[in-house]
N, C-alpha and C positions, 0 to 999 in steps of 0.2 A: 504494500500500500504506500502510495506517495504521501509526503507530508502535506497537511492541509493548512499549514501556517502561511500567512501572507504578510508581506511587509510593504508599506506604502512609501515609495520614493518619488517625490514630486519631480525632481530633476530628471530622472529616467523616464517617467511617464510623459513629461513634456518633450523630451528628446525623441521618443519613439512614437509620438502622436502623428500618425500618417494614415492615409486611407488604406484599407485592406479588407479582404474577405472575412466574413464571420464564420465561415466554414460549417454551414449547415449541410454542405455537401462538398465532396471533392471528386472530380473537378466541379467548379462552381458554375452557376447557371449561364454566365456569359459564354461558356464553351459549348453550349448546346447549339445544334444547327438544324436547318430545315430538311436535311436529308433523312432524318429519322421521323417516320410518319406512322400511320395506322398499321400498315403491314409489319413494320419492325416491332411495334408494340405487341401485336398478336404473336409474333415469333418468340420474343423474349418471355412472354407469359407462358407459352407452351413449353419452352425449355425449362422454365422454373418449376413447372409441374413434374418434370422428368428427373429432377435432382433425386439422388438416392434417398434423402430425407428432406422432402420439400419444406420450405420455411413457412411459418405462420404468417398471417397478414396483419398489417396495420392500415387503417383507413383514415383518410383526411377528407373532410368536406368543407369547401370554401363557400361562404355566404357573403357576397360582395356589398350588400346594401348597408348604408348608415342613414340615420335620421337627420344628422347635422354634421358639418365638417369640423374636425379638429385641425387647426392650422398647422400643427407639427407633423401631421400624418404623412407617411410615405407608403402606406399599404395600397393594395389594389382594391378600390372601393368605389361605389356609386352612391351619390347623395340623393335621397328621395324620401318622401313621406307617403308615397302611393303604395299601400299594402298589397294592391293587386299585382304589383311587380314580383313580390315574393311568391305569390301563388303560381304565376307563370313560370318562375324560375324552378319551383319545385316540380312542376310537371315535366320539364326538360331534364331535371336532375334524375327523375325516375327513369327516363329513357336511357340516360348514361349508365345508371346502375344496371339496367337490364342488358345493356351491351357489354359492360365490363365484367360483371360477375361470372358469366359462363366461361370466361377465359381461364378461370382458376378451378382446380379440382375441389369438390365439396368437402374433402377431408382436410383441407387447409383451414385451420381455425383462425378467426379474427380475435386477436388479443388486445387490440387498441383501436379506438375510434375517437377522432378529435374534430370538433367544429371550430373553424377559424374564420377570420374575415378581414375587413368589414366588421359588421356587428351581427354575429349569429342570432342574437335575440331580437333582431329585426323580425325574425320569425317568432310567432308566439309559441308557448309551451306545447300546445297540441300539435303544431306543425313540426317542431323539433322532434317530438316523440314519434310523429308519423314517419319522419325520415329514418329514425332508428328502427322502427317496425319494418319499413321497406327493406332496409339493409339486412335485418335479421332473416327476412324471407329469401333474400338473394344469396347471402353468405352464411356460413356456419360460424356462430359466435362461440368462443370458449366459455366454459362454465367455471373456470378457475378463479380463485380469489384475487389474483393479480391482474385480471382483465380491467382495462381502463376505458371508460367512456367519459370524455371531457368536453367542455365547451367554454369559449371565451364570452364573457358577459359584460355589458355596459350597465353599471348599477343605476344609471339615470333612467333607463327604460325597462327596469325589471320590477316585477311584483314579487315580494317575498313569498306570497302564497303559491307561486309557481314552482318553488324549489322542491317541495315534496312530490309534485307531479313529475318533474324531471328525474328525481331520485327513483321513483317507482318504475320509470322507463329504463333504468340502469345507469343513469349519469351518476358518477361518483367523484368527479374532479371538476372544479371550476377555476377559471382565471379571470380576475376582475381588473379592469383598467382603472387606474387612479391618476397617475403621473405626478400630481402635486395638489395638496389641499389649500395652498396659499391663494386667497381670492385674487390678488394681483396677477399671479401667474395664470390662473384659470381664465380670467378676463382676457389676457393677452393671447391665449391659444384657443379661445372660443369653446371652453369646456367647463361649464359651471356645474360643480358636483359637490354635494355636501358630505360631511363626515357621517351624518346620521343615516342617509340613504345607503351609503356604502356599508356601514356597520350592519344595517338591517339585513342586507343580502348575505354578508359573511355569517351572521348568526342564523339566518334561515337555512343556509347550506349545511351548517353543522347540525342544526336541529333536525334536518331531513336525513341525517346519517351519512352525508357525503364525507369521504375520508380525507380529502385534501382541498385546500383553498390556496390559490396563488394570487398575489397582488403585484401589478406592474407599476413601477415608478420610472420617471425620466429625469436626468439631470442635464443642465445646460439650456433649459427653456428660457424664453424671454421673461424678464422680471424676477427671476429666481435670485434669492439672497441666501447666504449661509444660515442665518437665523431662521428664516422661513422654512427652508428645506429640513433643518433639524427638527422643527416643530412637526412637519409632515412625517418624518421618520419616527418620532416619538409616538405620534397618533397611530401610525400603521403598526408599530411594534406592539402597542397595547391591544390591537386586534388579534395579534399572534397568528398571522397566516402561516401555513406549513412551508410555503415557499415564497420567495420574492425575486423579481427580476428588476434590476436597476439599470436601465439603458442609457447610453449616451446619445443626446440629441445631435443629429447631423443636419446642419442647415444647408440645404441644397435647393434653393428656390428655382434654379434653372432646370431642375429635374422634376421636382414636386411642386406643382402650381399652387396648392393651398398655402405653402410656406411663404409665398409672396405677400400674404396678408400680415406677416410678422414684421414688426419694426426692428430692423437690424440693431438700432441703437439700444434696444432693451436686452439684447443678448449678453450674458455674463462674459467677462473677458476670460482668456485662457487660465489665468491663475485662480480666478473665482470658480471656474468650472472644475478644476482639479480639486479645489477645496470642498466642493459639493460631493465629489466622488469620495474623497477622504472621509468626510462626515458619514457617508453611507457605510463605508467599509468598517469604520470604527464603531459606529452605533449598532450596526447589525451583528458584528462579531461579539461585541460586549453583551448583546442581548441573547447570545447563545446560538446564533445562526452560523452554519458552515458555508464557506465560500466554495461553490461547486466549480465555477469557471465561467468566463464570458458573461459577466454581469449577474449571475444567478447565485442565490443563497437558499439554503434549506435548513430546517431544524435537524439536529443530529439523528433523530429516529425516523425522519422522512425517507421514503423509498429511494429518492435520488441520492441522498447522502449515504445510505446503506449500500446502494449499488456501486457508487464510486469507491467506497472502502473495500468492496469485494472484487473490484475490477470489471464490473458488468454494466457500466454506464455507456450510453450511446448518444450520439448527436445526429439529428436529421432536420428536415424542414419544419418539424413541429417543435424544435428546440432539443433540450436534454430529455432523455427518456430511459426507462429501465428495460425497454424491449429491444435489445440489440439485434437479435438474430431474426429479423422479419423483413418481408417485402412490403414496401409502402405503396399503396394504391391511392392516387389523388383523384378527387371527383369535384366537379364544378369549375367555373371559369378561373383560369390562371393556375390551377392546382398542378402540383408536380408529383410524379410517381418515381419510385426507385425500385425497379424489379430486376432481380438478378444482377447482372453487370451493366445495367442500363439506367439512364434517366430519361424521362419524357415529361413534357409540359403541355397543358391545355392552353388554348388562346387566351391572351391577357385581356382582350376586349370582348364584351358580352355578345355583340352581334355575330362575331365569327364563331364563338362557341355555340350559339343558338342555331346558326345555319348548318353547322356540321351535324348536330343532332336532328334537326328537321329533315336532313337528307339521309338519316340512318347511319351516319358514320361516327366512329370514335373520334372525339375532338382533340386530335394530337397535332400540334403545329411545329414542334421542334423537340430535339432530344439528342442523345448520343449513346454509343456503346463504349464502355471503358476498355482500354487495352490493358495488357498485363502490367505495364508501368503505372497506369492510373490506379489499378487495384492495390498495388504495393504501396503507393504513396497515400491512397485513401486510408489504408490501415494505419499508416504512421500518423497521419493528421488526426484520425479518430483517437489514437492513443494519447497524443499530446493534448487535444482539446478536452478529453474526458478524464484522463488520469493524470495529466501533467507530466507524463514520462513515457519513454519507449524502452522496454527491456530488450537489449540488443540480441542476446543469445536466442531467446524465444522467437523474436522477430525473424532472425536469420533462418531458424528451423522451419517456421511457417512458410517462408517464401523461397527457400533454397538459394539464398544469396549470401555473399560476403558483405556485411553492412558497410564497412569503411570503404570498400572498393565501389560498391554500387552508388553510394551517396557522397563520393569524394568531392564533387563540385559543391554540393549542398552544405557539406560540413565546412568548407572554406567560408561560406556565407554565415555560418553559425558562430565561428570563432569570435568575431567582434562582440556578439551578444554574450558569449561566455566571458570575455574580458570585462564586460560591464556588469558581470555578476547576475545575469538573468537566467543562465542555464549552466548546469554542470554536465560536462561531456567526458565520459569515461568508457572503458571497454565493456562494462556491464550494463550501463544505462545512459540515456540522455534524459535529464530530469530538470524541470523548471525549479528554480530556487524560490524561496519566499518572495523575493523581489520580482521574480519573473512570472509569478502566478497571475498577476494582473495583465500580463502581456503575452498570453499564450498564443494568440494569433500571430504576433510578430515572430515568435519562434517557428510556428508552423509555416509561415510565409517563406522561410529559408528553403523549404522542401517542395515548394509549389513550382512546377516546371512551366506553368502557363504565365507566371508573372514576369513583368519587366524586371530583370534581375537588379537593375540599378535602383529600383524603387524599394528594395528590401533593406539593404544596409551596405555600407562601404565594405566590400569583400576584399580586404587586403590579403595578399598571399600569406599563408600560414603553413608552409610545407613541412615544418618541423613537428607539427602536431599529428597525433595518431590516436585511434581508439582501438 
């Protein structure tokens, strides 16, 4: 088990603050291409059924609609208050399920289902339960205690009385968006949300018997101050969610149009933003939360923390998960699947997704097949992002390679990070240090063959080093 200690070094975090992948997949989505279409998806699904021990399935359902825009948002979503659009969406989603489910043998159990968005609770409780019922009819759901059915909820549009209804349908995990309780920040990002309505949903989820509640926060938002964010952290810790995600706000108005509504002058300066992160790390760890990686925290007895301690944590498009050995089937506009050694994505615009289904086609518009090198590097990136380490000997045996020889160029890029105290490099393991645990993706970037190498780090020759 890797050390869970983290050390906050503002100087290093400032120095390594550069754009980079979050590694919910490797290779990342920009490497997908239009050559991978419906025929390829059918082929990889068939091949996955023929594995000696076919993997179980994880399902992801994307609901793109939101009632109102949050100005910070970079998600794939459609702003509307027309509830009939949800009904039309569900009709086509049913068609996609009917096309996708027969590709997989019925003995392959579904061990995870997640609804994301958008705002999944744009659909009412009866509609969400109806989707679960449709999926249960099309796929075989596992009866095991570790099966997860989860949903992202916006507490502003939830009724606490709906939580027992969702729980009765099998939902056992929820994730609530908060971002910040400071009224100044909420006004600046167009998301007015009270502590009381949020706490009511947390309490209702627990009262309904759901076993896990996650709360999302964001640091770096307009109008945020250190004192205000500390108050938000105190309020959230008092609710005692099982998990927390504390994301860094990326201000990219040239990419995400809603962000043009944000006044740049209200954004915290780089030093303040680092102080906000430091406050989150210090207050959450002092409250007993374990840092999982990539902005995520969990209570020590939460399944994420337990899985990490046992080496069974996994990262995919749904974030961190305990279900490592499964094929991911994405449903809905923009959803991504990871089946066997392939990735595939549905159209990101609603009309293209609708047209494909109206024509009776699986709505695939891009994807890729991983080559052997992709699979080797994906395993390495997973190990770093989930465990904070790569155990060299076991890795070599899994892939039949000599680690130092295979990754010779990548290790050259890694040495400057080792010199800065972010990572220990030795013959037995590559392991993030407490100072490097907050910079896992920077370590992983050294092994990403698709990145512009100059963007990773100054790779000065280090030919005297060896592992």
